[in-house]
N, C-alpha and C positions, 0 to 999 in steps of 0.2 A: 395541501401543503404539499411543499415538495422537500425531498430529501435525497442527498448523496448517496450514490452506492458506488462502492471501491469494492473491484472485482480482481480476486488474488487466486489465480488458478491453479498455480503449481509450487512456489516455494522452494525451500533448501532439504525438506525431509521426506515428501513423499517419495514413493518408488513404485516399481511393477507389482511387488507382493505387498504393500500395507497400504494401496490407495488405489483409487481408477482416477488419478491426477492426469492431465496431459504433459509428455515429457518431449516427446518432438517436436520439433519446428512446426510442423504443419498441424500437429494435434492442438500446439497452444494456439496458432493462430484461430483454426477451425472453431474451438472452445469461446475465444474471445469473441470471434463473430457471433457465435450464438447466443452468448451473453448480451452481445450488442440489440440483436434484435428483440430480445425480451425486454433491455432497458438497463443500461449500466451509465455510469458520469464518468469513472477513473476505472483503467485497469493496470494493475500493477504486477509487473512480470518479472519472470526469472527464466534465465536459459539452462539448458544440459548439452553436455556433450553429446553429439549424435551416435556414437559409438559406444560410450560406456554409461551414459545418462547419467551421470556425475555432474556437479553444480559447475559451471562454466562462468568465467568474467569476460570472456573472449568477444570483441565488437563483430567478428564476422559470423557468430552464430547469433548473439543479438541483433545483429543488422537484418537479415532475412526476415527475423520474427516482428521489429518492428516495422518494417517497410509491410510485412503482408497484411498485418493490424491494419494500417492506413490505407492500404489499398482497399479492405472491404469492410473498414469503420471510419471514412474519411473525417469525423468530426472528434471522436476519441480522445481524452486525455491518456497519453501512454507514460506511465511510471516506470522506471529502470531502477531493479534494485542496484545500490551499493554497498551491499553488505560484507562484514568484512568477517563474517563468519569461516568463511574458505579462505579465503585469500584476502589477508591483513594488509596488504601494501598498496598503499594509494596509487600508484600506478597501474595495477591490477583494479581498484576499485572504481577508478574512474574512466576506465578504457570505453568503456560503453558511452560515454558521453559525447563520442564523437560520432555517434548515431544519432544524435540530438533528441532525444526523448523529452516529453513535455516537461516531467519532472524525476527526480533523484531521490531514492529513499534515505531518510538521513535520521539515524537513531543517536539519541541524545545522550546517552553516556554508555560504559560499558555496563555488559550484565550476563547472566550465567543462564544456560538452559540446562534441562536433563542431559543432553548430549554432549555437552561443552559450552564455552564460554563465546561470546560476541564482543570483541574490544575494541571499542572507541575511545581513544583517550582524547583530552581537550585539544590538543594541537591537530589533531585526526579530523574532526567535526570543525576546525575553522578551515582546514584546508579541503576539506570537500565541500565546504559553503563556498570558499572562493573560485575553486575548480569547474562547480557548477554555473556561477556567475559568467565565467568565461565563454561558458557554451548557451547560455540562454536558459538554464534549466532551472527551473524552481524547485526546492526542497520539498518532500513529502516528510514532515516532521513526524517520528515516532516516538512515543512515549509508553512505557510501559510501568509509570510510577509518578506521582507528584513532584518529586524530588527533578524527575527529568523536565517536567512541567517547568519547575523553578528555573530549570536552565535555561530553557526557552525564551521566557518572559526577559531574562538577565540579557540574551543576546539580540532581543528586539530592541530593549531599552538602549543598548549600545549601538542600534542601525546596523547591524551585521549581519541580520537576517533581515531580509527586506520585503513588503508587503507586495502581494496578497499572502497572507499566512494560511498554509493547512496543517491540519494535523490530524494523526492517527494516534487514538488512546486503544493500548491492546492489554486486556486483561486476562488474568487465568492462567501466567506462567508461575510455577511455583515459587519462585524467586522475587517476584515483584506483587503489585496491586490484584489483587480479586474483584468479583463483579457483586460486592457489597456496597450497601448503602452508604457504609460510614469513608471507604474508599472513596466511592464514586462523589460522594460529598466534597470532600476534601481537594480531587482533582477539579472537579468543576468550580468550585470557588477559586482555584489557581487559575485555572486559563483566563487570559486576556479576551475581553469582549470582541477584539476585533480578529480572533482566529477562528478560522473555519475548523471547526472537529467532529471527526467519525469515531465512530465505538468498534473495537473487533474483540473476538474473544479466542482463546485457544481450547480448544480440545470441548468438553462437553460445556464450556462456558460460550462460548459459540451463541448460540441462540439467544440466553439469557442477556447476553450483551449486546446483541443486536436489536433487540427490542427496547433495552434502555436506550439505547443510541437513536432510534426511531422517536421515543417518547421525549426524550430531555437534551438531544445535542442534533447536530446538524445534518447527521446519517449513518451510514455503517459501512464497514467493512468484513466481505464476505469470502468465502472460499476454500479451496483443500489445501492452501498454504497451511491455515490456521486449525482447521477441523478436517479429519477423513472421515467422518460417521454421521450416519444420517440420524439415527437411535440406537442406543447401546452400542451394539459391535456390527450392525450393518454399514457397510462401507455407503459413501454417498458419491455421488456426481455432482461438481459442480453446478451443472443446471437444476438438478434437484434443491439443493440447498438455495439457489437466487428464486425459484419459484417459489419455495416456502415462505422464503421473505417478503414475497409481492403478494401470499395471500395474506400474510399479516396486517403488509402496508392497504391492502384493499378492504380490509374491516376498519383501518385505522382512517381512513380515507385520504390516505397519502399518495403523492407520485413520485416517480423517479425524475431529478435534476437532471435536465441533459450535459453532455460537454459543451454545446452551445451556449448555454448561459452562462457556464463556469467560465467559457472564455470571454464571453460579454463582460466578466466582473474581471478580467485579469490575468486568469490563469491561462497556463499555456506556454510554449517554447519563445523566449523574446529574438532568439536570432532568427527562427524562421518565421516570425510574426512579422520582422523589420523588413527581412527580404522580399514577402509577400507586398508588404507595402511600398 
């Protein structure tokens, strides 16, 4: 049985002090390359300013990351973050699309985090979908509870979101769904059958969520974007988290689905693919 592994090495919250996450361009490329050698299906990347290490939306920083990943991992599906958590304006959130990633993140509602809010107004969601379409980029749908899944279903029914559909369900945010059976049952029953779904978990819910993702869904989202620790307060590396997931998959007789297989199922940047054709 093959499962998707969505590798999230950096995110918005890790720093040099609180984590072992890669922050520099070359660090991110190298860590994704290491993970690719082990086996991943998708990488979901964030960029940092090379001087301050603060989050950035700028294409001149994202561009070399995407180029470097594609040089060393030519088959890998690359998803760029379009988060509005730090830069809420559409022009900033969509600048990275000029680098032609395969996918762009699309959170299906506004939500709170302990450190602040991520605002995603209905019109912003529609504008992000439209702009991604102009660049051949597929939405990487992100849902934190069943309400966001319901809105996803609505946009699919209106043909605003177009296939193939990929979704991450991220559990463990204090303001949204947790990795308990009742929440998961409601979420799973709401997801349309043609939506490929991976499960991620925040903090100490990552491991439990990943096991659920392997057992009951299409795969997992894993990395230091969501969880900084291996056990207790022992800082983790991305590669340690990935290797632990592989040990569990080995016991369950599961394999990683390759990006090549996902591309054969219609995933990837449509603009790039048409140029190759």
